[in-house]
C-alpha positions in Angstrom: -41.1 12.7 -15.2 -38.9 15.2 -13.4 -40.5 18.5 -12.5 -37.3 20.0 -11.0 -33.8 19.2 -9.8 -31.0 21.0 -8.1 -27.4 20.4 -6.9 -25.9 21.6 -3.7 -22.2 21.2 -2.9 -21.4 19.7 0.5 -18.1 19.1 2.4 -15.4 16.6 1.4 -16.4 16.7 -2.3 -19.9 15.4 -1.8 -23.1 16.9 -3.2 -26.8 16.8 -2.4 -29.0 16.2 -5.5 -32.6 17.1 -5.0 -35.2 15.9 -7.5 -39.0 16.5 -7.7 -41.1 13.9 -9.5 -44.5 14.8 -10.8 -47.7 13.3 -9.4 -48.8 12.3 -12.9 -45.6 10.2 -13.3 -46.0 8.6 -9.9 -49.7 7.7 -10.6 -49.1 6.4 -14.1 -46.3 4.1 -12.7 -48.6 3.0 -9.9 -51.5 2.2 -12.2 -49.1 0.2 -14.4 -47.9 -1.7 -11.4 -51.5 -2.5 -10.4 -52.3 -3.9 -13.9 -49.2 -6.0 -13.8 -50.0 -7.5 -10.5 -53.6 -8.0 -11.5 -52.5 -10.1 -14.4 -50.1 -12.2 -12.4 -51.6 -12.5 -8.9 -53.9 -15.3 -7.7 -56.5 -14.5 -5.0 -59.0 -17.0 -3.6 -62.3 -16.7 -5.4 -60.8 -15.3 -8.6 -59.2 -16.9 -11.6 -55.6 -15.9 -12.3 -55.6 -12.7 -14.3 -59.2 -12.0 -13.5 -58.8 -10.2 -10.2 -60.5 -6.7 -10.4 -58.0 -3.9 -9.9 -60.3 -2.4 -7.1 -60.0 -5.7 -5.1 -56.2 -5.8 -5.6 -55.9 -2.2 -4.6 -58.1 -2.8 -1.5 -55.9 -5.7 -0.3 -52.4 -4.6 -1.4 -52.6 -1.1 -2.6 -50.4 0.4 0.1 -47.6 -2.1 -0.5 -47.8 -1.8 -4.3 -47.8 2.0 -4.1 -44.7 2.0 -1.9 -42.9 -0.5 -4.2 -44.0 1.4 -7.3 -43.1 4.8 -6.0 -39.6 3.7 -4.9 -39.1 2.3 -8.4 -40.2 5.6 -9.9 -37.8 7.5 -7.6 -34.9 5.2 -8.7 -35.8 5.8 -12.4 -36.0 9.6 -11.8 -32.6 9.5 -10.1 -31.0 7.7 -13.1 -32.5 10.3 -15.4 -31.4 13.2 -13.2 -27.8 11.8 -13.0 -27.6 11.7 -16.8 -28.5 15.4 -17.0 -26.2 16.8 -14.3 -22.9 18.5 -15.3 -20.0 16.2 -15.6 -18.3 17.7 -12.6 -21.3 16.6 -10.5 -21.4 13.0 -11.8 -21.0 10.5 -8.9 -17.8 8.5 -8.5 -18.2 5.0 -9.7 -17.7 3.6 -6.2 -20.0 6.1 -4.5 -23.6 4.9 -4.2 -26.1 7.8 -3.9 -27.8 7.5 -0.5 -31.5 8.5 -0.1 -31.9 11.0 2.7 -34.8 11.2 5.2 -36.6 8.2 3.7 -38.9 8.0 6.7 -40.2 11.5 5.9 -41.3 10.4 2.4 -43.6 7.7 3.8 -46.5 7.1 3.5 -46.7 8.0 -0.1 -49.9 9.9 -0.9 -51.9 9.7 -4.1 -51.8 12.6 -6.6 -48.9 14.4 -5.0 -45.5 15.4 -6.2 -42.5 13.8 -4.4 -39.3 15.6 -3.7 -36.3 13.5 -2.6 -32.7 14.1 -1.9 -29.6 11.9 -2.4 -26.0 12.4 -1.2 -23.0 11.1 -3.1 -19.3 11.8 -3.6 -17.9 13.5 -6.7 -14.5 14.0 -8.2 -12.9 16.8 -6.1 -13.2 20.3 -7.6 -10.2 22.5 -7.3 -8.0 25.0 -9.1 -4.8 23.6 -10.6 -1.9 25.2 -8.8 1.1 26.7 -10.6 3.3 23.8 -11.7 5.8 25.5 -14.0 8.5 28.0 -13.3 8.9 26.9 -9.6 12.2 26.8 -7.8 12.5 23.6 -5.8 15.1 22.7 -3.2 16.3 19.2 -2.7 19.1 17.6 -0.7 22.7 17.7 -1.9 24.1 14.1 -1.8 27.5 12.9 -3.0 28.6 9.3 -3.5 31.5 9.0 -1.1 34.5 6.7 -1.6 33.7 5.2 1.8 30.4 4.1 0.4 32.1 2.4 -2.6 34.6 0.7 -0.3 31.8 -0.4 2.0 29.9 -1.9 -1.0 33.1 -3.7 -2.1 33.7 -5.0 1.5 30.1 -6.3 1.5 30.7 -8.1 -1.8 33.9 -9.7 -0.3 31.9 -10.8 2.7 29.3 -12.4 0.5 32.0 -14.3 -1.3 33.9 -15.4 1.8 34.5 -19.1 2.6 34.0 -20.5 6.0 37.0 -22.6 7.0 37.8 -24.8 10.1 40.3 -23.2 12.5 42.8 -25.2 14.6 43.8 -22.3 16.9 41.9 -20.5 19.7 38.6 -18.7 19.0 38.8 -14.9 18.4 36.2 -12.3 18.0 34.6 -12.6 14.6 35.0 -16.4 14.5 32.0 -18.8 14.1 31.7 -21.3 16.9 29.5 -24.3 17.4 29.0 -25.3 21.0 26.9 -27.2 23.6 26.1 -25.5 26.9 24.1 -26.1 30.1 23.8 -24.5 33.5 25.1 -26.3 36.6 23.8 -26.0 40.1 25.9 -25.7 43.3 26.6 -29.4 43.3 27.7 -29.2 39.6 24.7 -31.1 38.4 23.1 -30.0 35.1 20.0 -27.8 35.5 17.1 -29.4 33.5 15.8 -27.3 30.7 18.9 -25.2 30.3 20.8 -27.5 27.9 21.4 -26.5 24.3 23.2 -28.6 21.7 25.1 -27.5 18.6 24.4 -23.8 19.0 26.0 -21.7 16.3 26.9 -18.0 16.6 29.5 -15.5 15.7 31.7 -14.2 18.5 31.1 -10.5 19.1 27.6 -10.5 17.7 26.0 -11.1 21.1 23.3 -13.2 19.4 23.4 -15.8 22.3 21.1 -15.8 25.3 23.8 -15.8 28.0 26.1 -13.2 26.3 29.1 -15.4 26.6 31.1 -14.1 23.6 34.2 -13.0 25.7 34.0 -16.2 27.8 34.4 -18.3 24.7 37.3 -16.3 23.2 40.5 -18.4 23.6 38.8 -21.8 23.5 39.6 -24.4 20.9 37.6 -27.0 19.1 36.9 -30.0 21.5 37.7 -27.9 24.6 35.3 -27.8 27.6 35.1 -25.0 30.1 33.2 -24.4 33.3 32.9 -20.8 34.5 30.7 -18.6 36.7 29.1 -15.5 35.2 27.6 -12.6 37.2 25.1 -10.4 35.5 24.7 -6.7 36.4 21.5 -5.4 38.0 20.6 -3.7 34.7 21.5 -6.7 32.5 19.3 -7.3 29.5 19.4 -11.1 29.9 15.9 -11.8 30.8 15.5 -13.2 34.3 19.2 -13.1 35.2 19.7 -9.4 36.2 21.9 -9.4 39.4 22.3 -13.2 39.4 25.4 -15.4 39.3 25.4 -18.7 37.4 27.7 -21.6 36.6 27.8 -22.6 32.9 29.5 -25.6 31.3 30.5 -25.0 27.7 31.8 -27.5 25.2 33.2 -26.1 21.9 32.4 -28.5 19.0 34.1 -26.4 16.3 35.7 -23.1 15.6 35.6 -21.6 12.1 36.6 -18.4 10.5 35.4 -16.5 7.4 38.2 -16.3 4.8 37.4 -13.0 3.1 39.0 -12.8 -0.3 41.5 -10.0 -1.2 40.3 -7.2 -3.4 42.4 -8.1 -6.4 42.0 -9.0 -10.1 41.3 -12.7 -9.3 38.4 -11.7 -7.1 37.1 -9.3 -9.7 37.0 -12.1 -12.3 35.2 -14.4 -9.8 32.5 -11.8 -9.3 31.8 -11.4 -13.0 33.5 -12.8 -16.0 33.5 -9.5 -17.9 35.6 -7.9 -15.2 39.3 -8.3 -16.0 40.8 -6.2 -13.3 40.0 -4.9 -9.9 39.6 -1.4 -11.5 36.8 -2.8 -13.6 35.0 -4.1 -10.5 35.5 -0.8 -8.6 34.3 1.2 -11.6 31.2 -1.0 -12.1 30.4 -0.8 -8.4 30.7 3.0 -8.4 28.5 3.3 -11.4 25.8 1.0 -9.8 25.8 3.0 -6.6 25.7 6.3 -8.6 22.7 5.1 -10.7 20.8 4.2 -7.5 21.6 7.5 -6.0 20.6 9.4 -9.1 17.2 7.5 -9.2 16.5 8.3 -5.6 17.5 12.0 -6.1 15.1 12.2 -9.0 12.4 10.8 -6.9 13.3 13.2 -4.1 13.1 16.2 -6.5 9.6 15.1 -7.6 8.6 14.5 -3.9 9.8 18.1 -3.1 7.8 19.4 -6.1 4.7 17.5 -5.0 4.9 19.0 -1.5 5.2 22.4 -3.0 2.1 21.8 -5.2 0.2 20.5 -2.2 1.0 23.6 -0.3 -0.5 25.7 -3.1 -3.9 24.1 -3.3 -6.7 22.7 -1.1 -8.3 19.4 -2.2 -11.2 17.9 -0.3 -10.8 14.2 -0.9 -14.1 12.3 -0.4 -14.2 9.5 2.1 -15.3 6.9 -0.5 -12.1 7.6 -2.5 -9.9 7.3 0.6 -11.8 4.1 1.6 -11.1 2.7 -1.9 -7.4 3.6 -1.7 -7.0 2.0 1.8 -8.8 -1.1 0.6 -6.3 -1.5 -2.2 -3.4 -1.1 0.4 -5.1 -3.7 2.5 -5.1 -6.2 -0.4 -1.4 -5.5 -1.1 -0.8 -6.1 2.6 -2.5 -9.4 2.4 -0.5 -10.5 -0.6 2.8 -9.5 1.0 2.0 -11.6 4.1 1.2 -14.6 1.9 -1.9 -15.7 3.9 -5.6 -15.5 3.0 -7.6 -12.6 4.3 -9.5 -14.9 6.6 -6.3 -16.2 8.1 -5.0 -12.7 8.7 -8.3 -11.5 10.3 -8.2 -14.6 12.5 -4.6 -13.9 13.6 -5.6 -10.2 14.4 -8.5 -11.5 16.4 -6.1 -13.5 18.6 -4.2 -10.3 19.2 -7.4 -8.4 20.0 -7.0 -6.3 16.9 -9.2 -5.7 13.9 -8.7 -4.8 10.2 -9.6 -1.2 11.1 -6.8 -1.1 13.8 -4.3 -1.9 11.0 -5.7 0.3 8.3 -6.5 3.4 10.4 -2.9 4.8 10.3 -2.9 4.4 6.5 -5.7 6.9 5.9 -3.7 10.1 6.2 -1.1 8.8 3.8 -3.8 7.6 1.4 -5.4 11.0 1.4 -2.1 12.7 0.6 -1.3 10.3 -2.1 -4.7 10.9 -3.7 -4.2 14.6 -3.6 -1.0 14.3 -5.5 -2.5 11.9 -8.0 -5.4 14.4 -8.6 -3.0 17.3 -9.2 -1.0 15.2 -11.6 -4.1 14.2 -13.5 -5.0 17.9 -13.8 -1.5 18.6 -15.2 -1.8 15.7 -17.7 -5.1 17.0 -19.0 -4.0 20.7 -19.1 -0.9 19.9 -21.1 -2.7 17.5 -23.4 0.1 15.0 -23.5 -0.1 12.7 -26.6 1.3 9.3 -27.3 2.8 8.4 -30.7 0.8 5.7 -32.4 4.0 3.6 -33.0 4.9 3.8 -29.2 1.3 2.8 -28.2 1.2 -0.1 -30.7 4.5 -1.5 -29.5 3.3 -1.6 -25.8 -0.1 -3.0 -26.8 1.5 -5.7 -28.8 3.8 -6.7 -25.9 1.1 -6.6 -23.2 -2.1 -7.6 -25.0 -0.8 -10.3 -27.4 -3.0 -12.9 -25.7 -6.2 -10.8 -25.7 -8.6 -11.8 -28.5 -11.9 -10.1 -27.6 -12.1 -6.8 -29.4 -14.0 -5.0 -26.6 -11.4 -6.1 -24.0 -8.6 -5.1 -26.4 -10.1 -1.6 -26.9 -10.6 -1.2 -23.1 -7.0 -2.2 -22.2 -5.6 -0.2 -25.1 -7.2 3.0 -23.7 -5.8 2.2 -20.2 -2.3 1.7 -21.6 -2.6 5.0 -23.6 -3.6 6.8 -20.5 -0.8 5.3 -18.5 1.8 6.3 -21.2 0.4 9.9 -21.0 0.7 9.9 -17.2 4.3 8.8 -17.5 5.1 12.0 -19.4 4.2 14.2 -16.4 7.5 13.6 -14.4 9.9 14.4 -17.3 7.7 17.5 -18.1 7.9 18.8 -14.6 11.7 18.1 -14.4 12.2 20.2 -17.6 9.8 23.1 -16.6 11.0 23.8 -13.1 14.3 24.7 -11.5 15.8 22.3 -9.0 18.4 23.7 -6.6 20.7 21.7 -4.3 20.1 22.6 -0.7 21.4 21.3 2.6 24.0 18.5 2.2 22.9 15.0 3.5 25.3 12.1 4.0 25.1 9.4 1.4 24.5 6.7 4.0 21.7 8.7 5.6 20.0 9.6 2.4 20.0 6.0 1.0 18.7 4.5 4.2 15.2 3.1 4.3 14.3 5.5 7.1 15.2 8.7 5.3 12.1 10.9 4.8 9.9 8.5 6.7 
């Protein structure tokens, strides 16, 4: 069938596969197609199955030849793809695209056909040095201030809100009614608010009246004027003076428990003393810090590996990664994709507007994954049968079909092999503490972003 084939590497891990199909193959397939149609087609003046091939060819020969030849091209492509080297096999999500189709038409009898398809392949690159490297990562120490802050947070969470008889102070929780008054002391329609609750000092109220309410008691009413600066952030009130009537319904305060043995026992029954609570809190924070530091060491190593190699990630692979991120995005929002797209439409946005910024991060993530896969294969990590069977039993206990069981078992085994990469890299490289970073800064969500 195939007279010749050749592969040419293109940019971004794509290739051009060129195949030549012999005229004999094309003609044999065409004649077979004619016979099939002759047996099935019904033309006026002829009984079904009795139409002469010459008549059929005269009426529909061009269309049948085009259909037949494209089928021949498709079969030739399948054959060629089975014969190419593994490194030139197409990615499962990359469909070969026929090039210059218009130049192939019209198909001529008794003539070889040479066609070319483009498709993406797994990136070809040299594995960078990944052992014996010296990697610098931040020096971070758990401070006593951080432990104290965590304990204070725990006390805040366990605080009780209690009614207060005295005057309101900063930090107290007040419930009040308010309304603006005009020059004749009449209420201004649309400015009234009933049972508004906020914490004094938080500035989480529209008029920013925290200091004005300080000193008021439950049941007290107060009318006061308030002038806003020219640069005030209160929308629509910059440079204005208003009169406000405020009626305090209640004043409450947060009764924060003392850090003592009784509080420790309330937090967890196994804590007998405050020292037990402090120790457990410190251990919890240290474990979280150690986990993030380990991740930071691997990130620093990944960056070093990326600097040592060039990987051309194909667009189809990036598209697939971005699509997976989009699906996770939809799940996090908790709406259907149709609802999200409709919402974006209202905001004059599209799916592409949201996903476009993800592409660079997706390409980087894929480069790291590809390097790790190379390391996994180079080191030939193995999984103990006992370990594999345990995980399979836990995760696949409800799977009955043997084909599915084998498929998922292979996936689990590959995942267990992949998990061995990080410990291996930790053991075979030197990690050196570098510049010191404050604990609070390092543990923040924005660090490294």
